[in-house]
C-alpha positions in Angstrom: -3.3 -0.2 10.6 -3.4 1.7 7.4 -0.6 1.7 4.8 0.3 5.4 5.5 1.3 4.4 9.0 3.9 1.9 7.7 7.6 2.1 7.9 10.2 2.3 5.1 11.7 -1.0 3.9 9.0 -3.1 5.6 6.5 -5.4 3.9 2.8 -5.6 4.6 -0.1 -7.7 3.6 -3.2 -6.0 2.3 -6.3 -6.8 4.4 -8.9 -4.5 2.9 -9.3 -1.6 0.6 -11.9 0.9 1.7 -12.2 3.3 -1.3 -14.9 4.2 -3.8 -15.6 1.2 -6.1 -14.1 2.8 -9.2 -10.8 3.5 -7.6 -10.7 0.2 -5.8 -11.2 -1.6 -9.2 -8.4 0.4 -10.7 -6.0 -0.6 -7.9 -7.1 -4.2 -8.3 -6.4 -4.0 -12.1 -2.8 -2.9 -11.1 -2.5 -5.9 -8.8 -3.2 -4.3 -5.4 -5.7 -6.8 -4.1 -6.5 -8.3 -0.7 -3.7 -10.6 0.3 -1.1 -8.8 -1.9 2.3 -8.1 -0.4 3.3 -4.4 -0.4 6.8 -3.0 0.4 7.1 0.6 1.4 10.0 2.2 -0.4 9.5 5.8 0.8 7.0 7.2 3.3 7.9 10.7 4.3 4.6 11.0 6.3 3.8 14.4 4.7 2.6 13.5 1.2 2.6 10.8 -1.3 4.4 7.5 -0.7 6.3 5.1 -2.9 5.5 1.4 -2.7 6.3 -1.7 -4.6 3.8 -4.5 -5.3 3.8 -7.2 -8.0 7.3 -6.1 -9.0 6.4 -2.5 -9.9 6.9 0.8 -8.1 3.9 3.0 -7.6 3.2 6.4 -5.9 0.1 6.5 -3.7 -1.4 9.7 -2.3 -2.2 10.1 1.3 -5.9 9.7 0.9 -5.5 6.4 -0.9 -2.8 5.1 1.4 -5.0 5.8 4.5 -7.8 3.7 3.1 -5.7 0.6 2.5 -5.7 -1.6 5.6 -2.6 -3.8 6.1 -1.0 -6.1 8.7 2.7 -6.2 9.4 4.9 -8.7 7.6 8.6 -9.4 7.8 11.2 -6.7 7.2 12.8 -6.9 3.8 16.6 -7.3 3.7 
């Protein structure tokens, strides 16, 4: 599944990032790499979403979120 399909307050593990190389490298520099844990803070399904990884909150646009493949993890409490 892609990150945009995820649910609020759930954590996911990044499996792959399928973006153009420059953008993929920028996300890697921010800490979004394969195997990273990502928590969805706000996903309204219509636009940008807010996520947390490596202890920092980020806003990701739809196009980027749809190209980050993840697998489900445990629900955060």
